N, C-alpha and C positions, 0 to 999 in steps of 0.2 A: 717382662718389663724390668728394667734395672731400678734399683733404689736410687732416689734422687740425690742431687747436690746436697752436701751436708751444710746446713745453714746455721747450726747452733753456735752462737757466740760463746756460750758457756763451755761447750766441749772444746772449742778451739782455744779459748783463754786458759782453761785448765792445763792443757798441754804446754801452752806458752809459758805459764807461770812456773811449771815444773822445770822447764828448760832454763828460765830466768834464774831460778834458785840454784841451778847447777853452774851459773855464770856464763851461759852461752851467748846471750844477746840481751838487748833491751826490748821492752814492750811498748814504749811510747805512751804509757798510761799515766795521767796526771791526776793524782788523788789527794795527796797530802796538802792541807791548808798552809798558807804562808803564815808568818807570825802576825798576829793581830790581837785585838782586845781579848783579854783572858776570859771575859764573859762569853764572847763569841765561841771561843775554843771549848768552854765548858758545855755550852748548849750543843755545839757540833758533836762533842764526844757522847753526850747523852742521846742525841739523835741517832748516832751510829749504833749505839747499844740497842736502842729501841728497834731500829731497823733490823739488826741482827736477830732480835727476838721475835720478829714478825709483827711487831706492834706498829703498824704503818701510820695510823692516825697520830699516835703520840710522837713518832719520829718526825712527822711533818711539822708538828707544833714546835719541836725543839729546833729544827732547821730554820723555821721562820723566825724564831727568837734569835738564833745565831746571826741571821742576815740583818736583823735590826741593829746589830752592833758592828757588822762588817759587810755593808751592802756592796762593796766592790770586790768581794771574794767570789771568783767564778766557780770554784769548786762547790761552794754552798748552793749557788743557783742550780748547778748541775744535779747535785744530790736531791734537791727539792723537786726539780723537774722530773727526775726519774720516778720519784714517789707519786707525784701528781699523775704521771702516765699510768702507773700501776693502779691507781684509784679510778682511772677512766676519765680524769679531768684533763682532756687533751688540750683545750685552749690555755689553761693555766700552765700546763707543762710546756707548751710551745713558747709562751711568753718568758718563762724562766730560762729556757735554752737560749733565746735571743738575748736576754739580759746577760747571761754568762759570756756570750761572745762580745757583747758591747763593752763590758768592763775589762775583758782580757781577750782581744781579737786574735792574739798570737798563741792561744792555748789550743793545741791540736786535739786534745781530748774533748773540748767543747764542740768542735766541729764534728768529731766522730760521733758523739752522742746525738747531735742534731741530725746527722745522717741516719743513725739508727731510728730516730723518731720518724723521719720522712719515709724510711723504708717500711716501717710498720704501717704507715698510712698509704702505702702503695704509690707514693710519690717518688718513683725510682730515679728520675733525672735529677730531682732536687737532692736526693740521697747521694747520688754519684758526685754531684758538685761538692758537697760537704766532705765526702771521703777524700776527694782529690785535694781539697784545701788542707785537710789534716795531714795528708802525705807530703804536701808542699812544705808545711811547717815542720814536719818531722819525717824525713825520708826513710827512717828506720822503723816506722810505725807498722808493724806486721798486721795487727788487727784491722787497721784501716785498709791495707791491701786486700786482706781476706774478705772484708765486707764489700769492698768494691768488686771483687771477683764474683761474689754471690749475686750482686745486682746485675753485673754484666751477663752472668749466666741466665738469670731470670729474663733478661731482655733478649736472650738468644745470641748474644755477642760472644761466641765461644773463643775466638782468638784473643779478644781483649781480656776475657776472663783468664785465659791461660797465662797471659803476661802478668796479671796480678798475682795469681797463685804461685807462679814460678818465682816471683819476687819474695813471696812469703817463705818458700823453702830455702831461699838464700839467707833469710833473716832467722828462720826457725827451722833448721835442717831436719829435725827429727819429729816434726809434727805430722802424724799420719793423715789428718783431715785434709790438709792441703794436697798431699799426694793423691788422695782419693778423688778430690774434686778435679785435679788435673786429669786424672784417668777418665772421669766422666765427660769432661770437655772433649778429650780425644775421641771418645766413643761417638759423641755427637758429630764430630768432624770425620767420622768413619776411618779413623786411624787406629785400627784394632791392635796392632802390635804395640804401639806406644801406650794405648790404654792398658793393655795387659801388664806392661812393664810397671806403670805407676800404681796399679792396683796391687801388684806383687810387693812393691816397696811399702805401701800402706800396711799390708798384712805382715810384712817382716818387722816393721817398727812396732806394731801393736798386734801380737799374735792372738789376743783374746777378742779382737774386734771382728765381728761376723760379716759385716756388710761387704768388705772387699772380696771375701770368698764367694758371696752370693753373686756379685756382678762378674767376677772372674769366671764362675761356672757358666753363666749365661753367654759370655763372650766365647768361651771355648766351644759351647754347643753350636754357635753359629758357624764355626769352622767346618763342622760336620764329619771330617775324616776320623779314623779310629784313634790316632794318637791324641787328637784334640778332645775327642769324647772321653778318653781315659783321664785327661787332665780335668775335664769337667766333673767326672766322677770323683776325683781326688778333692776338688774344691767343695763339692756338695758334702762329702764326708767330713771335711774340715769344718764347714759351716754347722753341720749337725752336731759335731763334737762340742761346739760352743753354744748352740741353740738347739737342744735335742728335741724340743716339742714344736718345731715350726712345720706345719703340715705341708706347706708348699715345697719346702726343701725335700721332704720325703717323697712327695709326688714327682718332683723333677728328677730325683735320683732313681726312683722306681721306673720312670719313663725311659731314662737313659739306659738302664739295665735291660729294659724291654727291647729297645732299639738294637742293643748288642746281643740279643737272644740269650741273655743271662737271666732266665725266667725265674729261677729260685730266688735270686737276690731281688729281682723286680717285685715278686710277691711280697717279700718282707717289707719293703718300703711303701708299696701301694697300700697294703693292709694298715701300716702304721699311719699313713696320711689320713685314712678314713677313721681310724681309732682316735686320733687326736682331735680332729675337727672335721665335721661334714661340710662346713662352709668353705670349700676350696674354691680357688679362682678359675675353675672349669666346671662343666656339667658333671655332677656326681655320677651320672650314668656312664660317662666316658671312662671314669676310673674303674667302675665295675666291669665295663667292657674289656679294658686292658687286663684286669684281673682274670676274667673269664678265659681270655686267650692264653694268658700265662699258665693258668691252672691246666687248661687243656693240653698245652704244649709239654707239660711235665707229667701227663697221665693222670692228673687229679680231676677226673671227669665229673664226679659228684660235686666237688667244690666249684668247678666251672659252671655247672648247671645252676648252682645257687647264685653265683656272681651274675650270670646272664639274667636270671629272674630279678635280681635286685636292680640291674640296669633298666629292665623293662618296667619295674614299679616306679622308678624315677622318671622314665621317659618311654611311655608305651609305644611311641612311633619310631623308636630306634631300630632301624632296618637291620643293621649289622648284628646287633645283639639277638634279635629274634631269629634271623637266619642261622646264626651260629648255634643258638639254642636248639632249633629244629634239627640241624645237622648232628648235634651231639646226641639228641634223643635217638636219632636214627642209628648212630654208632653204638649206642647202648642197647639197641634192640627194642626201644620203646616206640613202636610204630605209631600207635594212636596219638601219642604226645607229639611226635614229629609231624604227623599229618595236620594236627590242630594248629601248630605254630605256622606252618607254611600256608595254610588256608587263611589264617589271621593276617599274615604278612601280605598275601595277595589282596585281601580286602582293604587293609590300611595303606598299602603301597602298590597300587595297581600297575605301576610302571616298573616294578622290580622283576626283570626278566629272569634272574637267578632263581627266584621263588617258584615261578611257573615251571622252569626246567627241573628243579630239584624234585618237586612233588610229582611231576610227570615221570621222571626217571625212577623215583621211589616206587610208583605203581608198576612200572615196567619190570623192575627187578623182582617184584613180588608176583608178577603175572596177574595182577588184578586191575580192574577199572582201565583196561587197555585203550578203549575208545577215548575215555577222558584223558588218559595219558598223552595220546597223540594230540588232542586239542590243546592241552596245557603246553606241550613242548612247541607246537606251532605258534602259540601265543608268544612264547619266549623268543622264537625266531622272527616274529613280526617286529619285535623291538630291537633285536640284534641278529640280523640275517646272516652275518658272516662269522658267527661264533661256532668254531669247530666242535666244541663240547656239546652245544645244543644240537647240532646236526647229528652228532654221535648218538645222543639220547633219542632223537627221532628214529634213527636207523634201528636202535635197539628195541624201541617200542614196536616197530614194524616186525622185527625179528620175533619178538615174543608173540605177536599176533599170527605168526606163520607166513607173513608176506615177505618172502625172502628176496624177491626182485627189488621191491621198494627199500628193503633193509640194505641190500648190497649197494644200491645207488647212493643212498645217504651216507653209509659208512665209508665208501670210497671217497666221497666228497669230504667227509670229516677228516680222513687221514691226510688229505692234501692241505686242509686248512690248519690242522694242528698235528705237526709231524713228529713230535717227541713225546707222545703219550702212549704208554704201553697198553692201557685199557682199550683205546680205540683200535689198535692193531689186533688185540685179542678178539674184540667184537667182529672186526672185519674177517679175521680167520674163521670165526664161527659161521659167519654168513657164507663164505666160500665153501666151507665144509658141507653145510646143509644143501648147497647147490651141486655138490659132488665135484667141485673144483679143488681137489686135494693139494695140487702143487701150489696154487695161489694161497690156499689156507696155510700150508707149511711156511711159505714165504712171509705171510703176514705175521704168523706167530713167532717166527725167527726174529723179525723186526721188533716185536714186543719183548723178546728175550734179550735183545741187545740193550734195551733200555732198562729192563728189570731182569737181570740174569739169574736171579734166585727163585723165580716163580716155578715151582715144581709142577703145578697144575698145567701150565702151558707145555712143559716138557712132555707130560703124559699125552696131551692132545697131539703133539707133533708125532709121537710114536704111533698113536692110533691112525693118524692120517697116512703115515708111511706104510703101515700094514695094508691099508685100503688100496694104496698104489700098487702093491705087489700082488694083490688078489685079482 
């Protein structure tokens, strides 16, 4: 999910003021009081000082005194209204905003502040009306356009919001927040190329701002092809250089590297995401699962076993983690552990055909529990009857039982269902050999060698079969 529209008026105004100081544009803000009774100015100044110091109650008193000497000064009503709002005195704040407009209806800043007030109260249509009035009175009022854009975005009026934000960048050309919000609107309109362009502009203007990189990375990920995935990697790396301890960024980057089969780098960032914070926006078990696969893919089987165990501690019913753990135990020669995991998987996920097949094949390979092996594999086939690997397992179990006719029948079927697996043709060759059909055995093993040309064991089998042909 992308980070949302940037609504912070402070963030926007800080950039606008910076540009104003450089002489680039006007802001449309009306703050300085007109000439009036010196007593009013004194209390206004004292109020401003107290407000700056955070002494809100004392500032309110000073502004109230100032108004007693200059009741027609809209700026004083505005300042007092803002402080009332800060104190939670919404009714008093509202009355002061209205008084400000009454005494000076052509002050765009008064309408802007009333718009802010309405927006805070979720009265969005009223807020829009005031922002539009502020813009009407001052067509160069960038903050009013920006606030109007935020409200239009909140209402889902993305095209109207775009119009407002684009006016902002005409008035304040180097404000990254407006570019960012334009990009967000384009994303909502599914105009991805345009969104990418404006996020890039926001990032160029403020290289230390992380959010554009975050959203750029997500957009590039949606494209899916390798070039865009590499762009996504670059953006996540940029984001992490700015915000090094954001767990989601490390998770996303780790997942990207995982998708690209760059497992060593995937491990670094997946581990980092867990190290920083376990409260990630996905199931923790899924992170451990990815780690387990990445470890296994780099030959770190002990670490992979640990990761799969952690996944199962978090989510005992995680079918993939338990299956992979069982398979890894088998690979490591830990037969009892493998058997336990597959039996547990069958118990917790009785519809998992792969678990029945793996355990049955495991027994067949070891030449033990062969009757149960046949039952288990048949159960797998009752769930997936056209799975060539399962049919091969059944044929191999029959082979191990010495039932070569049944073995040959199933292994031939398996070779038709799954035509590019060297093990199936190896098994088929073994069955033909035991039936004394050496030519078919050689043919099957040669097919296996075409797929796996470096299998020395099969080469020896072919030599032995050829000797039998000449005898």
